N, C-alpha and C positions, 0 to 999 in steps of 0.2 A: 796502455795505449800511449799516454803522453806523460813525460816526466820532465820537470823543470828543476834543475839543480843549481843552487847558489846563484841565481840570476840577479844581476844588478844592471841598472841603466842610468847613465849620466848624460846630461845635455850641458856641455861646458862644465862649470863648476857645480851645477845643480844635480843632486842625486834624486832621481825620480822613482827608481825601484831599488830596494836594499835587500840583497840576499834572500831572494824568493825561492822557496822550495814547495813544489806542488806535484801530486800524482793524480792523474785523471784516468779512471778505469773505463773499460768498454761499457756502454749503456749508461754511464753516469750522466746525470742532469745537474751541472754545477752552476750555481748562481754566484756571481761576485758582486758584492755590495760595499758600500763605503761612501764617504763624502766626495763631492766633486774635487778633482785634482789630487786624489789620494794615489793615483797610479794604475787604476783598473784598466783603462783603455790602453795605456803603454804596455801593460802586461800582455794583453791580447796581441798587440802589434809586434811585440817581441817574439811570441810564440809562433806567429805567422811569417816572422822574419821581415815584416814591412819595416820594423826598426831592428837594427843590429844591437844585441846585448853588449854592453861594456865588459861584463864578466859573466861567467857561468855557462851552463849548457841547456839546450832544449832538445829532447829526444822524442821522436815520434815513431812508435813501433820499433824502438831501438836504434833508429837512425839519428845521428846528431845533426840537427838542422842548420846549426851555425858553424858547420865544418866546411872548409873551402872545397872539399872533394864532393859534397853533397849537391845533387841537382835539385835545388829548392823549388823550381817550377813544377818538377815531376811530382814532388811531395804535396805541393799546394793543391793539386788536383783532388787529393784525398782530404783536404781541409778547407771546407767552405767557410766564406766570411761574409757577413751581412753588417753593413755600417749604419751609423745614424742617418746619413743622407743616402738616398736610394741608388745613386750612381748609375742610372740607367742612361744609356745613349739617346739623346733627345731627338736625333734624326733618324732613329730606327723605330719601326713599329714593335709592339710587344713581342710578337712572335720571333721577330729577328733579334731582339735583345736576348731572348732566351736561348736560342739555338746557336748564337754566334760562337761561344767558347767550345761546346762539344764537337761542332763541325770543324772549326779551325784547328783544333788540336787533334783531329782525326779519331776522336772516340766514338762518334756516331756518324753515320751518313745523313745527308740532309733530310731525306724522307723519314729516316728513323727518328731523327731529332725532332721533326715537326710532329710526328705521331706521339712521341713522349711528352712534348710540350703541350699538346692539346689535351692529353690525359690529365697532366698535372693542373692545368688551368681549369679544367672541368671540376676537379676535386675541390678547388678553392672558390668555385662560382664565378670565374672571370672568363669563361669561354667567349662571351660576346665582345670582349675587350681585345680579342687576339689581333685585330688589325688597327687598333688605335695607337696613337703616339703617346709617350709618357705625359705630355702636357694636358692630355684629354682625360687623365686619370686623377682620382683623389689621392692624397698622400698615403692613405691606408692601402689602396689598390696598388700604388707604386711599390710600396714595401713588400707586399705579398708577392708581386711579380719579381722583385729582387731576390726574395727567398726561394721562389721557384727556379730562377735562373741558377742559384748556387746548387740547388738539388739535382739539376740536370747532369751533374758530373758524378752523381752517386758518392758523395763524400762520406768518409768514415767518421768524421768529426765536423760539427757545425759550430761556428763561434758567431756570437751576436754582440755587437758593441752598441748598447743603448738604442736598440732598433725602433723604439717608440718615442724617443725623446722629441721628435719634431712633429708629433701627431696630436690631434684633439682627442678627447676622451672616447668618442665613438670609434674613431679609427684605431686607436690604441687597442680596444678590445678585439677588433678584426684580426690584428697582427698577433696579439697575445694568444688568442684562441687557436690560431694556426700553429704557433710554437708549441703549445700544449699538445696539440694532436701529433706533432712530430715526435715529441718526447715519448708518447704512448707507443710509437713504432719501434722503440729501442735504439733510436739514433743517439750517439754520444754528442752532447751539447754543453758548451760553456756560454753562459749569458752574463754580460755586464748589464745591470738594470737598476733603476730606482723605484721599480714597481714591486713594493713589498708584499702585496696580496698575491701577486703572480708568483713570487719567490716561494711563498708558503704552499701554493697549490701545485707548483711545477717541479721544484728542486728535490733532489734526494741529498745533496750536499750544498752547504752555503759557506763561502769564503768571505770573511770580513777583512777589509784593508783600511789601513790609515797611515798617512805619511809614508807611503812607498813600501810598507811592510804588511805581511799577513799577521793580524793580531789573533784571530780566532777562526776556527772552522768547525763545523759539525752539521748535524741534521737541522732542518728548518725549526723543529721543536726545541733542540738545544740552544740555537741562536737567538730565537725570539722569546722564549720562556725562561731560559736559564743562562743569560749572558754572564760570562766570568770576568771579563776585563772591564776596567773603568771606561776605556774608550768606546767599547760596544754599548755599554749601558747608556752613555751619553748620547751616542748616535741614535739609539732607539728612542730615547726620550725626545730628541729633537725632531724626529720625523713623525711623532705623535701617532704611532700605530697601536 
């Protein structure tokens, strides 16, 4: 589904990503871990083309995303993205935040979008918040609404950039449980996170990054129980799992 070939990213003289190669298959649940500043979030942003890679290629279903001929906005419909901050429009009610993109893009008629939004909100227990504004929601509720908003476009790939980093422990559990449920549906997912227990429970593949490079990858069992590199061993010792 997704192939990253020899991808590098530089900001001025600083190299943030160094020759990244990665393949994500359909239904994969990939967790990307590593110390803060190692390039995890930049990698997601390069995949989504929010950041333009300095070198290398990103291919989604065989289509080169960083090709000038590619309509990236058309491809992004298939690639949902959830950020650390919720990015809800503060002046719009929950329902209007959720239906805005599919209606504006002509994917769904307004009545169809409202019906689908109500069904999704009901699934995550937020039906009663449909006419609330974001400021009237908790952090966990806002992040769950942000996830539902991304799901409205029926993406084939969902990417999450530390979606629980701004939440307290109770709110984190709400969001992580929703993400686990999504993984069970077969949705292909890439998650950047510091939540190691979640990684163990959720992922079928784990990528460990350090200093802008992929140092090690494998199953959760391989990564946590049998680390091979010095860098991964030190990382696991420091997070005390």
